[in-house]
Backbone as JSON Lines, residues from 0, in Angstrom:
{"i":0,"aa":"M","n":[64.71,140.97,83.06],"ca":[64.17,139.37,82.3],"c":[65.37,138.29,82.21]}
{"i":1,"aa":"K","n":[65.37,136.71,82.51],"ca":[66.17,136.51,82.03],"c":[66.01,135.67,80.69]}
{"i":2,"aa":"R","n":[66.9,135.18,79.75],"ca":[67.05,134.86,78.65],"c":[66.71,133.35,78.48]}
{"i":3,"aa":"V","n":[65.92,132.93,77.5],"ca":[64.93,131.41,77.89],"c":[65.36,130.84,76.97]}
{"i":4,"aa":"A","n":[65.56,129.14,76.82],"ca":[65.77,128.66,75.77],"c":[65.05,127.39,75.82]}
{"i":5,"aa":"I","n":[64.98,126.84,74.78],"ca":[63.78,125.66,74.73],"c":[65.17,124.58,74.67]}
{"i":6,"aa":"V","n":[65.97,123.44,75.59],"ca":[66.79,122.63,75.44],"c":[66.57,121.33,75.06]}
{"i":7,"aa":"G","n":[65.78,120.92,75.27],"ca":[65.34,119.75,74.81],"c":[63.72,119.26,74.41]}
{"i":8,"aa":"A","n":[63.59,118.22,73.62],"ca":[62.24,117.93,73.19],"c":[61.94,116.23,73.35]}
{"i":9,"aa":"G","n":[60.93,116.02,73.23],"ca":[60.55,114.63,73.18],"c":[58.94,114.27,73.15]}
{"i":10,"aa":"M","n":[58.48,112.82,72.09],"ca":[57.46,112.74,71.95],"c":[57.23,111.62,71.81]}
{"i":11,"aa":"T","n":[55.81,111.39,71.6],"ca":[55.53,109.74,71.19],"c":[55.11,109.52,70.03]}
{"i":12,"aa":"S","n":[54.79,108.43,69.55],"ca":[54.27,108.55,67.89],"c":[52.94,109.17,68.01]}
{"i":13,"aa":"F","n":[52.69,109.2,67.15],"ca":[50.92,109.45,66.71],"c":[50.41,108.14,66.22]}
{"i":14,"aa":"G","n":[49.14,107.93,66.87],"ca":[48.42,106.76,66.52],"c":[47.08,106.35,67.59]}
{"i":15,"aa":"E","n":[46.58,105.23,67.44],"ca":[45.5,104.33,68.51],"c":[46.2,103.84,68.97]}
{"i":16,"aa":"H","n":[46.94,104.26,70.15],"ca":[47.14,103.47,71.5],"c":[46.48,103.02,72.08]}
{"i":17,"aa":"F","n":[45.49,102.24,71.8],"ca":[44.15,101.75,72.62],"c":[45.01,100.98,73.74]}
{"i":18,"aa":"S","n":[45.81,100.13,73.61],"ca":[46.8,99.24,74.71],"c":[47.65,100.4,75.88]}
{"i":19,"aa":"L","n":[47.71,101.85,75.63],"ca":[48.13,102.54,76.53],"c":[47.6,103.78,76.88]}
{"i":20,"aa":"G","n":[47.71,103.85,78.26],"ca":[46.9,105.41,78.53],"c":[47.7,106.35,78.97]}
{"i":21,"aa":"I","n":[47.46,107.77,78.9],"ca":[48.39,108.95,79.21],"c":[49.39,108.7,80.21]}
{"i":22,"aa":"K","n":[49.13,108.16,81.07],"ca":[50.04,107.62,82.2],"c":[51.2,106.63,81.47]}
{"i":23,"aa":"D","n":[50.62,106.2,80.02],"ca":[52.0,105.55,79.78],"c":[52.62,106.23,78.91]}
{"i":24,"aa":"L","n":[51.95,106.99,78.12],"ca":[52.47,108.1,77.63],"c":[53.7,109.16,77.72]}
{"i":25,"aa":"V","n":[52.97,109.91,78.6],"ca":[53.86,110.88,79.16],"c":[54.9,110.76,79.37]}
{"i":26,"aa":"P","n":[55.2,109.4,80.66],"ca":[56.37,108.91,80.81],"c":[57.29,109.3,79.55]}
{"i":27,"aa":"M","n":[57.09,108.82,78.51],"ca":[57.58,108.1,77.22],"c":[58.1,109.39,77.11]}
{"i":28,"aa":"A","n":[57.16,110.56,76.57],"ca":[57.72,111.82,76.39],"c":[58.57,112.32,76.74]}
{"i":29,"aa":"L","n":[58.21,112.49,78.68],"ca":[59.42,113.38,79.03],"c":[60.74,112.62,79.13]}
{"i":30,"aa":"S","n":[60.98,111.65,79.36],"ca":[62.07,110.68,79.22],"c":[63.05,111.11,78.0]}
{"i":31,"aa":"E","n":[62.44,111.1,76.44],"ca":[62.97,111.41,75.51],"c":[63.38,112.99,75.55]}
{"i":32,"aa":"A","n":[62.72,113.8,76.1],"ca":[63.0,114.9,76.27],"c":[64.28,115.21,77.1]}
{"i":33,"aa":"I","n":[64.34,114.36,78.07],"ca":[65.25,114.64,78.98],"c":[66.75,113.97,78.43]}
{"i":34,"aa":"A","n":[66.59,112.71,77.53],"ca":[67.73,112.32,77.48],"c":[67.98,113.25,75.93]}
{"i":35,"aa":"S","n":[67.09,114.25,75.59],"ca":[67.74,114.89,73.81],"c":[69.06,116.16,74.21]}
{"i":36,"aa":"V","n":[68.97,116.61,75.94],"ca":[69.48,117.6,76.34],"c":[70.9,117.5,75.97]}
{"i":37,"aa":"D","n":[71.74,118.21,74.83],"ca":[73.13,117.97,75.15],"c":[73.42,117.61,76.26]}
{"i":38,"aa":"K","n":[74.12,118.48,76.65],"ca":[74.91,119.09,78.23],"c":[74.13,118.0,79.21]}
{"i":39,"aa":"G","n":[73.53,116.98,79.05],"ca":[73.04,116.36,80.35],"c":[71.72,117.21,81.21]}
{"i":40,"aa":"F","n":[71.03,116.65,81.88],"ca":[70.02,116.78,82.63],"c":[69.53,116.18,83.86]}
{"i":41,"aa":"E","n":[69.07,116.52,84.89],"ca":[68.75,115.95,86.44],"c":[67.01,116.46,85.94]}
{"i":42,"aa":"R","n":[66.51,114.91,86.11],"ca":[65.1,115.21,86.46],"c":[64.86,116.34,87.42]}
{"i":43,"aa":"R","n":[65.82,115.95,89.19],"ca":[65.89,117.2,90.17],"c":[65.89,118.05,89.48]}
{"i":44,"aa":"D","n":[66.2,118.33,88.16],"ca":[66.19,120.17,88.08],"c":[65.4,120.86,87.69]}
{"i":45,"aa":"I","n":[63.95,119.98,87.59],"ca":[63.17,120.84,87.01],"c":[62.04,121.53,88.3]}
{"i":46,"aa":"G","n":[61.79,122.36,87.57],"ca":[61.1,123.8,89.44],"c":[59.84,123.71,88.86]}
{"i":47,"aa":"A","n":[59.14,123.1,87.98],"ca":[58.01,123.62,87.66],"c":[57.26,123.02,86.57]}
{"i":48,"aa":"A","n":[55.9,122.24,86.04],"ca":[55.83,121.61,84.95],"c":[54.41,121.98,84.85]}
{"i":49,"aa":"W","n":[54.12,122.27,83.25],"ca":[52.72,122.43,83.08],"c":[51.68,121.38,81.65]}
{"i":50,"aa":"M","n":[51.15,121.06,82.25],"ca":[50.34,119.76,81.28],"c":[49.56,120.49,80.47]}
{"i":51,"aa":"G","n":[49.33,120.34,79.74],"ca":[48.45,120.66,78.52],"c":[47.36,119.18,78.19]}
{"i":52,"aa":"E","n":[46.3,119.61,78.53],"ca":[45.17,118.42,77.86],"c":[43.75,118.71,78.15]}
{"i":53,"aa":"V","n":[43.06,118.49,77.21],"ca":[41.9,118.68,77.01],"c":[40.84,117.71,78.23]}
{"i":54,"aa":"G","n":[41.15,116.4,77.8],"ca":[40.44,115.44,78.43],"c":[40.81,114.04,78.33]}
{"i":55,"aa":"A","n":[41.13,113.56,79.24],"ca":[41.07,111.81,79.01],"c":[40.77,111.16,80.03]}
{"i":56,"aa":"T","n":[40.55,110.08,80.16],"ca":[39.69,109.02,81.15],"c":[40.52,108.55,81.86]}
{"i":57,"aa":"D","n":[41.94,108.36,82.32],"ca":[43.05,108.51,83.21],"c":[42.9,108.89,84.58]}
{"i":58,"aa":"G","n":[42.29,110.45,84.47],"ca":[42.09,111.0,85.75],"c":[42.76,112.23,85.6]}
{"i":59,"aa":"H","n":[42.95,113.66,86.35],"ca":[43.22,114.86,86.25],"c":[44.78,114.35,86.07]}
{"i":60,"aa":"A","n":[44.77,115.52,84.92],"ca":[46.13,116.0,84.07],"c":[47.39,115.95,84.83]}
{"i":61,"aa":"A","n":[47.12,117.11,85.85],"ca":[48.68,117.69,86.31],"c":[48.86,116.29,87.04]}
{"i":62,"aa":"G","n":[47.93,115.77,88.08],"ca":[48.14,114.72,89.33],"c":[48.94,113.5,88.51]}
{"i":63,"aa":"I","n":[48.63,113.37,87.26],"ca":[48.29,112.34,86.58],"c":[50.6,112.7,85.84]}
{"i":64,"aa":"L","n":[50.55,113.81,85.79],"ca":[52.11,113.85,85.01],"c":[53.07,113.84,86.68]}
{"i":65,"aa":"A","n":[52.71,114.39,87.62],"ca":[53.33,114.41,88.85],"c":[53.58,113.14,89.07]}
{"i":66,"aa":"D","n":[52.4,112.1,89.16],"ca":[52.48,110.95,89.99],"c":[53.45,110.09,88.66]}
{"i":67,"aa":"S","n":[53.21,110.02,87.49],"ca":[53.34,108.89,86.63],"c":[55.29,109.67,86.11]}
{"i":68,"aa":"C","n":[56.03,110.97,86.33],"ca":[56.93,111.26,86.15],"c":[57.46,111.5,87.66]}
{"i":69,"aa":"G","n":[57.35,111.17,88.67],"ca":[57.7,111.47,89.65],"c":[58.27,112.78,90.15]}
{"i":70,"aa":"L","n":[57.68,113.72,89.83],"ca":[57.64,115.12,90.03],"c":[56.72,115.54,91.27]}
{"i":71,"aa":"L","n":[56.72,114.78,92.28],"ca":[55.77,115.14,93.55],"c":[56.24,116.04,94.3]}
{"i":72,"aa":"D","n":[57.33,116.99,94.28],"ca":[58.05,117.79,95.1],"c":[57.96,119.78,94.31]}
{"i":73,"aa":"I","n":[57.06,119.55,93.35],"ca":[57.23,121.01,92.38],"c":[55.78,121.4,91.96]}
{"i":74,"aa":"P","n":[55.71,122.73,91.83],"ca":[54.23,123.04,91.32],"c":[53.6,122.34,90.11]}
{"i":75,"aa":"V","n":[52.79,121.73,89.45],"ca":[52.22,121.2,88.52],"c":[50.7,121.68,88.03]}
{"i":76,"aa":"T","n":[51.0,122.54,86.5],"ca":[49.43,122.9,86.87],"c":[49.25,122.69,85.31]}
{"i":77,"aa":"R","n":[48.0,122.14,85.26],"ca":[46.98,121.63,83.9],"c":[46.04,123.07,83.08]}
{"i":78,"aa":"I","n":[46.47,123.17,81.99],"ca":[46.0,124.55,81.28],"c":[45.5,123.49,79.94]}
{"i":79,"aa":"E","n":[44.23,123.95,79.79],"ca":[43.33,123.75,78.77],"c":[42.85,125.49,78.01]}
{"i":80,"aa":"N","n":[43.06,124.8,76.98],"ca":[43.06,126.41,75.83],"c":[42.67,125.67,74.15]}
{"i":81,"aa":"A","n":[41.79,124.87,74.17],"ca":[41.79,124.3,72.98],"c":[42.78,124.25,72.34]}
{"i":82,"aa":"C","n":[42.77,124.55,70.72],"ca":[43.88,124.54,70.0],"c":[45.17,124.86,70.28]}
{"i":83,"aa":"A","n":[44.99,126.39,70.87],"ca":[46.01,127.21,71.78],"c":[46.74,125.93,73.16]}
{"i":84,"aa":"T","n":[46.35,125.45,73.45],"ca":[46.87,124.42,74.64],"c":[48.45,124.87,74.46]}
{"i":85,"aa":"G","n":[48.77,123.9,73.44],"ca":[50.58,123.48,73.39],"c":[51.23,125.24,73.53]}
{"i":86,"aa":"Q","n":[50.66,125.59,72.72],"ca":[51.5,127.33,73.13],"c":[50.96,127.54,74.23]}
{"i":87,"aa":"D","n":[50.29,127.48,75.01],"ca":[49.81,128.44,75.94],"c":[51.02,127.39,77.42]}
{"i":88,"aa":"I","n":[50.86,126.2,76.91],"ca":[51.88,125.57,78.43],"c":[52.98,125.68,77.82]}
{"i":89,"aa":"I","n":[53.77,126.08,76.71],"ca":[55.18,126.81,76.63],"c":[55.25,128.17,76.86]}
{"i":90,"aa":"R","n":[54.53,129.11,76.7],"ca":[54.4,130.06,76.9],"c":[54.53,130.58,78.67]}
{"i":91,"aa":"Q","n":[53.61,129.58,79.58],"ca":[53.86,129.94,81.09],"c":[55.33,129.5,81.19]}
{"i":92,"aa":"A","n":[55.55,128.27,80.92],"ca":[56.98,127.95,81.3],"c":[58.12,128.84,80.85]}
{"i":93,"aa":"I","n":[57.93,129.61,80.02],"ca":[58.66,130.44,78.94],"c":[58.64,131.8,80.27]}
{"i":94,"aa":"Y","n":[57.37,132.16,81.01],"ca":[56.87,133.32,81.88],"c":[57.95,132.77,83.2]}
{"i":95,"aa":"A","n":[57.87,131.58,83.92],"ca":[58.2,130.99,84.59],"c":[60.05,131.42,84.97]}
{"i":96,"aa":"I","n":[60.72,130.98,83.94],"ca":[61.8,130.81,83.77],"c":[62.6,132.25,83.8]}
{"i":97,"aa":"A","n":[61.67,133.44,82.81],"ca":[62.37,134.69,82.09],"c":[61.83,135.7,83.19]}
{"i":98,"aa":"S","n":[60.97,135.06,84.85],"ca":[60.95,135.87,85.47],"c":[61.64,135.51,86.67]}
{"i":99,"aa":"G","n":[62.51,134.51,86.37],"ca":[63.21,134.25,87.47],"c":[62.63,133.13,88.66]}
{"i":100,"aa":"Y","n":[61.42,132.71,88.5],"ca":[60.83,132.0,89.19],"c":[61.13,130.51,89.78]}
{"i":101,"aa":"V","n":[61.83,129.92,88.36],"ca":[62.39,128.44,88.32],"c":[63.57,128.55,87.18]}
{"i":102,"aa":"D","n":[64.31,127.63,87.17],"ca":[65.49,127.93,86.13],"c":[65.38,126.87,84.98]}
{"i":103,"aa":"V","n":[64.47,125.53,85.34],"ca":[64.3,124.58,84.45],"c":[62.52,124.47,84.49]}
{"i":104,"aa":"A","n":[62.16,124.4,83.39],"ca":[60.69,124.27,83.38],"c":[60.13,123.38,82.4]}
{"i":105,"aa":"I","n":[59.24,122.02,82.16],"ca":[58.9,121.76,81.22],"c":[57.28,122.01,80.98]}
{"i":106,"aa":"A","n":[56.89,121.97,79.77],"ca":[55.6,121.69,79.14],"c":[55.24,120.94,78.29]}
{"i":107,"aa":"L","n":[54.17,120.28,78.98],"ca":[53.93,118.68,78.21],"c":[52.91,118.43,78.2]}
{"i":108,"aa":"G","n":[52.33,118.18,76.58],"ca":[50.68,118.0,76.02],"c":[50.68,116.72,76.05]}
{"i":109,"aa":"A","n":[49.23,116.36,76.37],"ca":[48.8,114.5,75.82],"c":[47.29,115.16,75.58]}
{"i":110,"aa":"D","n":[46.58,113.86,75.11],"ca":[45.6,114.17,74.8],"c":[45.46,112.46,74.12]}
{"i":111,"aa":"K","n":[43.94,111.51,73.99],"ca":[43.58,110.31,73.53],"c":[42.53,110.77,73.03]}
{"i":112,"aa":"V","n":[42.22,111.29,72.06],"ca":[40.83,111.61,71.47],"c":[40.12,109.75,71.34]}
{"i":113,"aa":"R","n":[41.1,108.78,70.8],"ca":[40.01,107.9,71.08],"c":[40.52,106.91,72.19]}
{"i":114,"aa":"D","n":[39.76,106.44,73.03],"ca":[40.3,105.67,74.11],"c":[39.76,104.17,73.53]}
{"i":115,"aa":"T","n":[38.66,104.56,72.5],"ca":[38.19,102.76,72.68],"c":[38.03,103.12,70.67]}
{"i":116,"aa":"S","n":[37.63,101.8,70.22],"ca":[37.56,101.85,68.65],"c":[35.96,102.31,68.01]}
{"i":117,"aa":"S","n":[35.2,102.95,69.14],"ca":[34.1,103.33,69.23],"c":[34.03,104.86,68.04]}
{"i":118,"aa":"S","n":[33.2,105.15,67.4],"ca":[33.16,106.64,66.59],"c":[32.56,107.57,67.69]}
{"i":119,"aa":"A","n":[31.86,107.32,68.58],"ca":[31.0,108.35,69.5],"c":[32.14,108.6,70.36]}
{"i":120,"aa":"T","n":[33.32,107.9,70.47],"ca":[34.23,108.66,71.41],"c":[34.71,109.8,70.99]}
{"i":121,"aa":"F","n":[35.04,109.91,69.62],"ca":[35.72,111.49,69.19],"c":[34.58,112.56,69.31]}
{"i":122,"aa":"W","n":[33.38,112.15,68.98],"ca":[31.78,112.87,69.86],"c":[32.1,113.65,70.95]}
{"i":123,"aa":"D","n":[32.23,112.48,71.67],"ca":[32.28,112.89,73.47],"c":[33.19,113.89,73.4]}
{"i":124,"aa":"W","n":[34.65,113.53,72.94],"ca":[35.8,114.47,73.33],"c":[35.67,115.48,72.5]}
{"i":125,"aa":"M","n":[34.62,115.75,71.78],"ca":[34.41,117.09,70.92],"c":[33.8,118.1,71.12]}
{"i":126,"aa":"A","n":[32.56,116.77,71.97],"ca":[31.98,118.17,73.17],"c":[32.54,119.21,73.82]}
{"i":127,"aa":"L","n":[33.84,118.39,74.58],"ca":[34.66,118.95,75.45],"c":[35.41,120.16,75.1]}
{"i":128,"aa":"T","n":[35.76,120.27,73.76],"ca":[36.0,121.51,73.51],"c":[34.92,122.55,72.42]}
{"i":129,"aa":"R","n":[34.06,122.75,72.9],"ca":[32.78,123.34,71.7],"c":[31.9,123.88,73.19]}
{"i":130,"aa":"D","n":[31.55,125.63,72.92],"ca":[30.45,125.91,73.45],"c":[29.09,125.03,73.56]}
{"i":131,"aa":"M","n":[28.98,124.57,74.8],"ca":[27.55,123.63,74.46],"c":[26.43,124.21,74.38]}
{"i":132,"aa":"A","n":[26.08,125.55,74.52],"ca":[25.01,126.16,74.82],"c":[24.68,126.67,72.91]}
{"i":133,"aa":"W","n":[25.74,127.17,72.32],"ca":[26.05,127.38,71.2],"c":[26.6,126.58,70.18]}
{"i":134,"aa":"D","n":[27.91,126.36,69.96],"ca":[28.53,125.5,68.98],"c":[28.12,124.26,68.29]}
{"i":135,"aa":"F","n":[28.56,123.38,69.89],"ca":[28.13,122.17,69.58],"c":[26.66,121.64,68.83]}
{"i":136,"aa":"P","n":[25.47,122.54,69.56],"ca":[24.36,121.72,69.21],"c":[24.07,122.17,67.29]}
{"i":137,"aa":"L","n":[24.88,123.38,66.83],"ca":[24.98,124.12,65.53],"c":[25.94,123.07,64.87]}
{"i":138,"aa":"G","n":[26.49,122.62,65.21],"ca":[27.56,121.39,64.33],"c":[29.03,122.02,64.2]}
{"i":139,"aa":"L","n":[28.98,123.36,65.17],"ca":[30.32,123.66,65.06],"c":[31.5,122.91,65.6]}
{"i":140,"aa":"V","n":[31.53,122.0,65.37],"ca":[33.34,121.25,66.2],"c":[33.96,121.86,64.96]}
{"i":141,"aa":"A","n":[35.41,121.62,65.61],"ca":[36.63,122.12,65.05],"c":[37.33,122.19,63.54]}
{"i":142,"aa":"P","n":[36.69,121.43,62.32],"ca":[36.81,121.75,61.22],"c":[35.55,122.91,61.02]}
{"i":143,"aa":"A","n":[34.51,122.98,61.46],"ca":[33.37,123.78,60.79],"c":[33.72,125.0,61.51]}
{"i":144,"aa":"N","n":[34.49,124.52,62.74],"ca":[34.61,126.09,63.29],"c":[36.12,127.27,62.48]}
{"i":145,"aa":"F","n":[36.64,126.31,62.2],"ca":[37.91,127.19,61.4],"c":[37.82,127.09,59.88]}
{"i":146,"aa":"A","n":[36.69,126.89,59.81],"ca":[36.17,126.97,58.34],"c":[35.89,128.03,57.91]}
{"i":147,"aa":"L","n":[35.23,128.97,59.08],"ca":[34.03,130.21,59.35],"c":[35.41,131.28,58.63]}
{"i":148,"aa":"P","n":[36.32,131.35,59.5],"ca":[37.39,132.67,59.11],"c":[38.19,132.07,58.42]}
{"i":149,"aa":"V","n":[38.37,130.83,57.9],"ca":[39.21,130.88,56.58],"c":[38.17,131.26,55.46]}
{"i":150,"aa":"S","n":[37.09,131.0,55.27],"ca":[35.8,131.16,54.15],"c":[36.21,132.63,53.92]}
{"i":151,"aa":"R","n":[35.99,133.08,55.17],"ca":[36.24,134.95,55.22],"c":[37.29,135.17,54.42]}
{"i":152,"aa":"Y","n":[38.55,134.57,55.05],"ca":[40.07,135.03,54.66],"c":[39.67,134.92,53.19]}
{"i":153,"aa":"L","n":[39.45,133.74,52.35],"ca":[39.91,133.6,50.91],"c":[38.81,134.89,50.28]}
{"i":154,"aa":"H","n":[37.71,134.8,51.13],"ca":[37.14,135.77,50.29],"c":[37.41,137.1,50.32]}
{"i":155,"aa":"E","n":[38.49,137.65,51.29],"ca":[38.83,139.07,51.43],"c":[40.5,139.29,50.91]}
{"i":156,"aa":"A","n":[41.16,137.91,50.67],"ca":[42.6,137.79,50.14],"c":[42.52,137.11,49.03]}
{"i":157,"aa":"P","n":[43.99,137.23,48.44],"ca":[44.27,136.95,46.93],"c":[44.24,135.35,46.85]}
{"i":158,"aa":"A","n":[44.14,134.9,48.29],"ca":[44.66,133.42,48.98],"c":[43.67,132.46,48.19]}
{"i":159,"aa":"T","n":[43.58,131.27,47.8],"ca":[42.86,130.48,47.24],"c":[42.64,129.38,47.76]}
{"i":160,"aa":"R","n":[42.09,127.98,47.54],"ca":[41.94,126.67,47.83],"c":[43.08,126.06,47.07]}
{"i":161,"aa":"E","n":[43.66,126.54,46.12],"ca":[45.16,126.03,46.12],"c":[45.92,125.93,46.68]}
{"i":162,"aa":"H","n":[45.78,126.95,47.22],"ca":[47.07,127.5,48.13],"c":[47.02,126.9,49.31]}
{"i":163,"aa":"L","n":[45.77,126.08,50.2],"ca":[45.56,125.53,51.26],"c":[45.71,124.14,50.53]}
{"i":164,"aa":"A","n":[45.58,123.58,49.66],"ca":[46.3,122.49,49.07],"c":[47.76,122.53,49.19]}
{"i":165,"aa":"M","n":[48.15,123.49,48.84],"ca":[49.67,123.58,48.86],"c":[50.28,123.27,50.4]}
{"i":166,"aa":"I","n":[49.77,123.88,51.11],"ca":[49.68,123.44,52.66],"c":[49.89,122.37,52.94]}
{"i":167,"aa":"A","n":[48.35,121.49,52.24],"ca":[48.5,120.1,52.81],"c":[49.47,119.72,52.6]}
{"i":168,"aa":"V","n":[50.13,119.65,50.81],"ca":[51.7,118.65,50.46],"c":[52.39,118.87,51.55]}
{"i":169,"aa":"K","n":[52.77,120.24,51.72],"ca":[53.87,120.43,52.37],"c":[54.05,119.46,53.4]}
{"i":170,"aa":"N","n":[52.94,119.36,54.63],"ca":[52.99,118.78,55.71],"c":[52.94,117.32,55.5]}
{"i":171,"aa":"H","n":[52.36,116.9,54.11],"ca":[52.46,115.7,54.11],"c":[53.86,115.3,53.92]}
{"i":172,"aa":"F","n":[54.47,115.74,52.94],"ca":[55.94,115.8,52.8],"c":[56.9,115.77,53.87]}
{"i":173,"aa":"H","n":[56.7,116.73,54.75],"ca":[57.51,116.57,55.95],"c":[56.9,115.4,56.69]}
{"i":174,"aa":"G","n":[55.91,114.98,56.75],"ca":[55.66,113.83,57.92],"c":[55.99,112.18,57.56]}
{"i":175,"aa":"V","n":[56.51,112.21,56.12],"ca":[56.97,111.34,55.61],"c":[58.59,110.77,56.09]}
{"i":176,"aa":"K","n":[58.98,112.32,56.14],"ca":[59.96,112.07,57.1],"c":[60.04,111.97,58.85]}
{"i":177,"aa":"N","n":[59.1,111.95,59.4],"ca":[59.35,111.85,60.58],"c":[58.27,110.5,60.96]}
{"i":178,"aa":"P","n":[59.37,109.8,61.34],"ca":[58.58,108.49,62.09],"c":[57.75,108.33,62.9]}
{"i":179,"aa":"K","n":[57.3,109.31,63.48],"ca":[56.51,109.4,64.77],"c":[55.38,110.38,64.12]}
{"i":180,"aa":"A","n":[55.19,111.08,62.84],"ca":[53.94,111.6,62.38],"c":[52.69,110.48,62.43]}
{"i":181,"aa":"Q","n":[51.26,111.71,62.42],"ca":[50.31,110.82,62.44],"c":[50.15,110.36,60.64]}
{"i":182,"aa":"L","n":[50.53,111.25,59.78],"ca":[50.07,110.7,58.18],"c":[51.69,110.78,57.68]}
{"i":183,"aa":"R","n":[51.56,109.39,57.2],"ca":[52.93,109.48,56.19],"c":[53.25,108.99,55.03]}
{"i":184,"aa":"S","n":[52.51,109.89,54.15],"ca":[52.19,109.38,52.73],"c":[52.12,110.88,51.85]}
{"i":185,"aa":"E","n":[53.26,111.17,50.87],"ca":[53.04,112.47,50.22],"c":[51.84,112.06,49.46]}
{"i":186,"aa":"I","n":[50.99,113.63,49.17],"ca":[49.89,113.97,48.23],"c":[50.23,114.96,46.93]}
{"i":187,"aa":"T","n":[49.76,115.05,46.35],"ca":[49.54,115.89,45.02],"c":[48.54,117.01,45.66]}
{"i":188,"aa":"V","n":[48.59,118.63,44.94],"ca":[47.5,119.32,44.84],"c":[46.57,119.09,44.55]}
{"i":189,"aa":"E","n":[46.86,118.34,43.47],"ca":[45.6,118.21,42.9],"c":[44.42,116.73,43.61]}
{"i":190,"aa":"Q","n":[45.13,115.98,44.0],"ca":[45.01,115.21,45.32],"c":[43.48,115.94,46.48]}
{"i":191,"aa":"A","n":[44.25,116.94,46.8],"ca":[44.12,117.77,48.03],"c":[42.8,118.34,48.03]}
{"i":192,"aa":"L","n":[43.21,119.22,46.32],"ca":[41.66,119.9,45.93],"c":[40.66,118.73,45.63]}
{"i":193,"aa":"N","n":[40.81,117.58,45.21],"ca":[39.62,116.93,44.47],"c":[39.44,115.67,46.01]}
{"i":194,"aa":"A","n":[39.97,116.08,47.47],"ca":[39.19,114.99,48.0],"c":[38.25,115.52,48.62]}
{"i":195,"aa":"P","n":[37.46,114.32,49.27],"ca":[35.99,114.63,49.96],"c":[36.18,115.57,50.75]}
{"i":196,"aa":"M","n":[34.96,116.52,50.53],"ca":[35.07,118.01,51.72],"c":[34.18,117.27,52.98]}
{"i":197,"aa":"V","n":[34.88,118.3,53.71],"ca":[35.19,117.97,54.92],"c":[33.7,119.21,55.71]}
{"i":198,"aa":"A","n":[34.26,120.25,55.5],"ca":[33.53,121.49,55.49],"c":[34.29,122.55,54.7]}
{"i":199,"aa":"E","n":[33.4,123.27,53.8],"ca":[34.05,124.27,52.92],"c":[35.01,125.33,53.69]}
{"i":200,"aa":"P","n":[36.22,125.26,53.25],"ca":[36.87,125.17,52.02],"c":[37.91,123.73,52.37]}
{"i":201,"aa":"F","n":[37.72,123.26,53.52],"ca":[38.71,121.88,53.88],"c":[37.94,120.86,53.58]}
{"i":202,"aa":"G","n":[39.13,119.99,52.54],"ca":[38.82,118.65,52.42],"c":[39.6,117.91,53.35]}
{"i":203,"aa":"L","n":[39.53,116.64,52.91],"ca":[39.75,115.39,53.66],"c":[41.26,115.4,53.46]}
């Protein structure tokens, strides 16, 4: 097996990019990733690509990646694996390089949860990520679904809601330093603990 290294990375800022589609955002992220490679990098060196995406109104994700980024002569594969999608596309790219199939691969993820300002857009998108026979009709969208195992964990482990709050505080702290982060304001443990409840034990 060949050794594998991540040599570059790029991203767009998190936000409600109503004026931009996936076709606009994907090339921006890839261009930044290519530019970040220390020792230089040519787009023609890419041997395969994996695109992680749940659902977009722009069209088929693999085709969008190939067309918008000029990657027309390599295999491009779309992967959807809910919240594990990002990890999964990286895993597939690593397997391709480690096996010797290609020397260079890219793993790129993109989603637009809200393509309009309508609140219904989020629920339409959320329905794509749940089991329509069981989860979604019961209201088990992402926060509620994650709340179930975390509630059990808090029951069995010595961890408390205060420990969860400390994670939120840490994440907000790092977000302040990242100009592309979604949330860029610090909070306290008290604020996290007293936030409106979304799905027990998760607050807003």
